[in-house]
N, C-alpha and C positions, 0 to 999 in steps of 0.2 A: 785632318778630317774639316770637312767643308763647313759652311755655316749651319745649314739644314741638319747635319748630324749633331752638331752642338748643339743646337735648340732641341733636338728629339731627348739627347742624353739629360739636358738640364731638366727637362720635363719629368724626365724618369725619376731624376734625383730626388725634385720636389714632392713627388708623390710619395716617396719613400719615407720622406721626412714627415709627411704628414702623418702618413701611416703609424710612426713609431710614435708621435705625439699623442695620436688618438689611442694607441694601445697603452699607453703609459698614464693616461687620464681616467681610462674605463675600466674599472677592475673586472675580471673575467668572472662568470657565474660560478660559484662551488656549490655544487649540488649536495655537499655533504654538510654544508654550513645551513644550520636550521633558521626558517624565516617565519617570524612572529609577527600576529596582526591584530588590529584593533577594530572594534566596532564604532564607526561616528554616527551619531544620530541624525537621520534625515527630517523624521517626522514620527510623533510629535516632539516639539521642543520641551512643550509641558502636557501631561496628560489631561489637564483641564482645556486645551485647545484642540485636543482630537475630535476626528469624527467620531462619535459613540454610537452604539448599537444597543437597544433596550436588552436583547437576548444574545446568548453566546454565540461564539463563531464556531462550530463543528465542523463544516465541511472547509476543504482547504481554498484558499483564495488562488485566483488565478490569472494570467496575463493575456491583456487584449492588445495587439497592435495593428488592428485593422484599421483604424482612421489616423495612423501615421505618428501618433504619439503613443506611449506606453501608459496604459491605464491598469489598475489592480481593481479586479472584480471580487468582491466580497460578498459572500452568501451567508447571510446571518441565518440562527436556526428558526426565527419567527416567519421566515418567507421574504424578509427585506433583502433585497439585492441591490449593492452601489457598486458604482464605480469611482475611483480615485485617482488623482493625478500621481503617477509614481514618483515625482520628485518632491511634491509639497506635501502631499496629502489632502489637497485640496477635493470636497464632495462635486463631482461632476454630476452624477443623476444619481436618483434611487427609485427602483421600483418595486413593488410588491406583487408577489406571486399570486396568480387569481385563485379565490377559492368560491364556491357556493356561498351564499348569504348566511351569516350567522356561524359560519365554521372557522376553524384556525389551521394555520400551515405551519407545518414542521419541515425544514429544510435540513438534511444531514448528508446528502449525497453531493459530492463535490460536482458541478456542473460542467461541460466541457465546451471549449470555443470552436467554431467551424466557420473559418472565413470571417464573415460579420454577424453570425449569428451565435447565441450562447445560448446553448440547450440545458435546461434544468428538468430534474426529478424532485418531486417533492410529495407528502403525504397531507391530506386534511382530515382534521379531526371535531368531531361534535361531542360536546361534554368528555372528553378525554379518550375517545373511542376513534380509532381511524376507520372513517368510511369510504376513502377512495386514495388511490395514487395517480397522480397526474403529472405530466409533461407539458412544458410550455417553453415558448421559444422568444427570445429578446432580439430585436434588431439593434445589433451594436452602433449602425449609421444614424440611426433614428431616435436610438435611447427610449424605445418605448416597447411593449409587448407588440410581436408580430403576427399582424391579422392575417398573415397567407399561413399560419400554422396554428389552425383552432386549438384549443388545450385538448391533451389527449389522456384519456382515462385508461388505465391499464385493466386488461381483462383477459382471462383465458379459460380453458377448460379441456385437460388432457386425459385420456384414457388411463385407468388405474391398472396396477399390476395383475390384478385378478381377471382383467380382459372382459368385464363385465361391467363395472359402473365407471364413475369417472371422478377427477378430481378438479374443483374450480379454485380459481384464483380466490383467495379469503382475505379482504382487506385488514380486516382487524388482527389478524395475526401476522399479518407481513409487514415489513419493514425495510426502508430502502436507505441504507449505510453507505452501501459500496460507490466508489467513484463511477460516472460515467466514463463509457470508452467510445471513442470515434473510430472506425476503421473507413479509409477512402477505398473506393470499389471504381473499377475501371467501367465505363460506359455510364457513369453516373456523376451528377453535379457535386451532390451534397454527401454520399455514400451511407453509412450505416452506422447507428448508433447501438450500444449493449447497454441495458439498464438491469442490474442484478439486486435480487433481495433476499433477505432472510427474515429474523424476527428480531425484535430487542430483548426478547426474554424467551422463556421455554413455554410457553402457553401454548397448547394445542389446541386445532391442527395447524402445524406450520411446515413449510418446505422449503426448499431452494426454488426459485425462479430466476431464468433469463429471458429477457425480452430482446428480440432483434427487431430495431425499427429502421424501416427503409425512409430515411430522411427526404427523398425526393418523392415518394409516394404521399407522403404525409402532406407536403407542398401543394402538389397537384390535385389532390381530394380536399380542396379547400371549404366545399359545401357539404362534406361528409362529415357527421359527428360520431361515426363507427371507429372501428380499430383496423381499417384498412392499410394504415401505416406498418401495423404489428404482422411483420412478415413470418416469423418462428419465434417459438417458444419451446424452451427447455426447463422439463420439472427434474428435479434430482431424486426425489423419493415421491413415485407415483402410487401413494396408499390413500384410498378414500375413507380408511377407518383408523383413528389415532388415539386409542383407549389408552388412558394412563391413571396408574393408580396411586401415584406419589405425587408431591408437589411441586417437582421440576420434569418437565416432559423429554427431556433428553436422556434422563439417567435411565430409563428404561429402554434405550434405543430402540425408540419408535419414531417413524416418520422423520422428521428434521432434515438436515442436509442444508442448512442454509446459507447463502451466500453474502457474507455481511463484511468482509475484511475491507477497512476503508480505502484502500486504494486499489480496490476492485480487480478485475480478471486481468491476466498479464496476454497481451498481444504481440507475436513476434512474426517476422517473414519466416516463410519455410516454403524451399522448392519456388514455383511459381505462384505461391500465395501466401495465405497466413495460417497461423494454427493460434487458438484462442486457450490457456491455461487457467483454470476454474479450481480454486480451491471450497470446498465444502465444510461446514460446521457439522456437529455433533447430530446422531440420529441412528438410523437403523441402514446397517450397511448388508446388502445380500445380492449378490450379482445376479442370480437368477429370478430375483423379482426386479430387476433393475434400478434398485435403491443404493445411491452413491453419495452415502453420507460420509463425514470424516474420509476424505479421500481428495486427490488431484485428477482432474479429467482432461484430457486435450481433445478440444473441439474443433471443427472446421467453420468457416462461414457458413450460415443456414443452420449452425445449431443442431446440426443431426449426429447423433454420438454411437459410436459403437465401442465397448470397452475393449473388444479384441481379445477375450480370455478363453483359453482352451477351454471348450465344453465339458469334454470328459473327466478332465483334472478338477473342474469346479463343479461337478454334476451334484456332490452331496454338501454344498457350501455351508459353513456353519458361520452365523455373522458373529458368535461370542469368541469363536476359536477357529478363525480361518485357516486353510491349509496354505503352508509356504509354496506348493509346487503350483498351487491356484494362482495365488495372488502373482508369483513371479512370470507367469504366462500372460499376462494381460498388456496388450501394446498401448492402450491410450487410458489406461486407469491406474493410479498409483495409491496403494491402502498403506498406511504406514505399519511398520513392525519395528521390535527390538533387532539391533546389529548383535553380531558375534563381540561378547566382552562387555555387552550394556548390561546394566543392574537392573531389575525391574524396577519401576516406578513404586516406590512404597513412602507415603508421606508420613512423618512423625506422628501424626494423630491415630494413626492406624486405620483411617478410612478405606485402604485398598489392600488390607491383610489377605482378604478372602476375594480378592479379586484379580484377573490376569489382566495383561497389557491394554486391551479394548476394552473390557468392562471398567478399567479405572480412568481411561481418558473421557469414557462417556458419565462415570459417577462425579469426578470432579469438574466437568465442563473443559476438558484440555481438548478443545478440538483443534483439529489441522487447520481448517479453514480460516485461523484468526489472520494468517500472513499471505501475501501474494508471492507465489514463487517466481526467480527470477532465472534465466536463463544464460547460461556461459559458455562460452567456447574454449576448449582447452588446447594445449599446445599440440596434440598431435592431430587436432581437427574434428574431435569429437564434442559432442554438447551434451552439458548436463543440467539438470535442474537444482536449485539450492531452495528447498521449502523449510521454512522456521514453524515449529508448534507451538503451541500455549503450554506445552508438556516442558518446554526449556531445550528440547532437542533440535539439532539442525540435520535435515535429511539430504541425502547426495544421490540422484537418481539420474537414470539415463534418460535423456530427454528424448531419444528416439524410440525405445522400448519403456514406457513408464514404470512395468512391473519389476524391471530390476534397480534394486536399491544396492547401491554402491557401499555407502556407510550410513552411520547415524553416530551422531557425537552428542552426549549430554553437555550443554555449552552454561546452562543455567542449574544450580541445586535445585531440588525440591522446596518452595516455600514452607517455612515453619520447622520449628525443633520443639522436643518435648518440654522446653522452659519457654520457648518464645514463639507462640502459636501464628499461623499465617493470618494476618488482619483480613485479608479478601481472597479466599482460596479460587473462587470463580475467575478470578483475573488472569490466571496462569503466570507466566514469566516472560512470555514474548507475544507482542502483536504487533505487526511491522512490514514493510519490504525492504529487504536488504539491498546492500549498494556493494558495487564490486568494481575493481580496478586491476590494471597488471601492474606488478611488480616485479622488475628484472624478469620481465616474459613471464611470470607466474602469475595466475589469477588467484586474488585475494578477494574474499567477500567479508564484508563487516555487518554484524547482527546486533541491534540494540536488546538488551535484554533489562529487565526490572525485578524489584523483588520487593514485595508486601509484608517483609519481615525485618528485624534488625539486626541478624546473624550474618546473612549471605551476603557476599558481594553481588553487584550489579553494574551494568554499563555497556559499553562496546565490547563486543567480542569479534577478533579479527581471526579467520581461518584461512588458512593456504590451501589450494587444492592440486594435490601431488599425485603423481604415477608410483604406484607401488607395485611392481612386478606386473604392470601394464595395465591395473587396476586404478582407478580415481581413488582418492582417499582424501578426508579431512587430515589437516595437519595444525593444531595450535599456534598462532602466531603472537599475538598480544592481546591484552585485554586494557580497556581504559574505563575509569582509574583503575590504578595500579591493585590488584585484589588484596595486597597487602597491607594497603593503605587506610588509614580513618575514612576518607573519604568516599571509599568503595562502600561503606557500610551505612553511609549518608545519603548517598547521591541515588538517583534512579530507584526512588522506592514506589513508584505507581508509572503508569503508561508515561512514556515520554511522547515526544513529536516522532513524525516519521523522518528517517535520515536522509540529507541530501549531499550528494556528492559534487564539489567543486574542484577545479583546476586552478591553483592560483599563484602567483608570486614569479619572480625572474624564473626560478626553478622549474615554474610548470608543474608543480607537484600535485596529485590527486588528496584532496583532502574531506574529511566527514563533517559533516555541520549537524548538530542536534540540540534541542531544547530540553532541558531538564525541569520538568513542571512543578513549581514550589510557589509560595506565597509573592515572591520576586523571582521568576523563572532565571534559570542560567543558560547560556547559549555557549556551547562547547564547539570549538575547531580543532579537529585531532588529524594529525597526517597519516595516512594510510600507510607508508612503508616502515613505520617503526612503532605506531601508538603515541607519538610525541604530541602533547596538547600544544597547538600554537596559537590559541585563541582563547578566551573566556570571558565573557560579559556579563552582567546582571542586569536583567529588563526591568522596565518601569513596571509593568505587570506580571502575571501568572506565567503567561505562554499558555499554548493550549494541547492538551494529550492528543494524539493520534492525527494531529494536523501535519500537512507537510508544509514548511516553511518555502516560500515561493522565491527563486532566485533570477536575477536579471542582472545580466553583466557582473558588476562587484556590487550589486545591492540584493539585500535579503530582507523579505517581508514577513512578519511574524504575528499569528492571531495570537491574541492575549486578552486578558480581563482585570477588572479591579475588584479582589475578594470582598471588600467591603459593600460594593454596590452590585454585583454582579453584572456589570455594563460590561460591553466587549468594544475592542478597538484593534487598530494594525499598530505596530511599532515596526518601524523600517531604518535601517542602517547600511552605510557604506562600507564595505570592508577593504580596509586599508593597510598596508605594508606598515609594519612598526619601523621608524627611524633610529 
């Protein structure tokens, strides 16, 4: 062996030793060993030092990275919009949404960031009455209202179902709660924004409206105060007359169809474009009159809608007892119904004893439009939608042909018993946007439930989507808290936050994070693969129902409030692995 060979083999031997040393000092990752996490406070260190808001934070906070450093955009319900430093919570700027003199602002809808532009939707009130719904743009580089986008006042008029009259957008009975959604568009600079509205109560006349806003047109037409930026409008119930004889407008199944779920429409890629899934609230369902309340609609950009139902099968459509063959024929429209083996919805107070499924949904305000649908791809390549309803049911739908309902599973019991009445029947049992992950190559969807009684368990419900004889089917997987535990009867008694899905730890496992709202809210982290709680933290404040916690890296930002004062603030934590 010559000197070169000896040198070569000595190097190989040294490297082998180094590998052995490294392997002996760094333990292998064990995917079966649970990893637990703790929340370490970023800010505030003390509530007294926090940036406080005089009004609640109902819309979700959003992340701004446009200026090279993370900032948290906080939209308060009184129209104050602030930017906080993501590490310290220090106030960077605060701007008030513009309103006519003497009027108040109500900001409930989550804004959207497009590059260095923040697009907001809010409503203006005079003596408690909504007078207008407006959109404004903040320049995130200059920290001020963007003069290139004059305030846009939403207005619309659409033909009514009778072909004679029209329906005008009515500010007092419209309400903006749904999150704004942005869609990039080829050949444009800023793309399109979708603003959806319903109503905050049941006062008629109310409808569901979606406005398609061309951001480039809005910017280019700087001198025009008209609606040149509004390119298209969808009206879900084109009824010019909405007569009611009862106190609540939805109970008679008239007009309605509001688009109000906090997380807004769902937008997904499809072929060479996009499709928009919109869930609507209670009201009139009549395919022949183009009334699409209590349904899921598939739209294309441009907001042109064709339900795609068989005209012959739907010829004699009965809104109170629709024909199954008609419903199944619809390509772009889903109307809920019970599945084989489902029990009728019969609350213990007897309110629905003389009503069928659709009448009961309306009577109890159990609208399908409470939640945003999620689209999931199965192992065989098919796509499905999972839609949760206020009725406590989870619906499994063919995403290519919405009329096909594969399954419906009641995942939350009907609120109330004969001896424990439901505290707030109108709340239902689910208002959310589910999250989903792949576990062992099988899709698992996690849906938060809540329960305004003291008898029934509530919390996170995980469902596998399996194939049974080639047909997609729900399979119960786990529930947290354990439904047999005392905690399951004490937690989640009202709307929780919207869930967030994070992948954390050395095992890179999907976890669900959610806030249970209490005088001191509780943050839970739960492992998707088995429902194991891997984190629990008590907040300084209440948390905020129906708000989505913001996640940036391993940091989580939670809207909260102080019960004694009603003031709101942001709680920020770093999620760290327990040692």
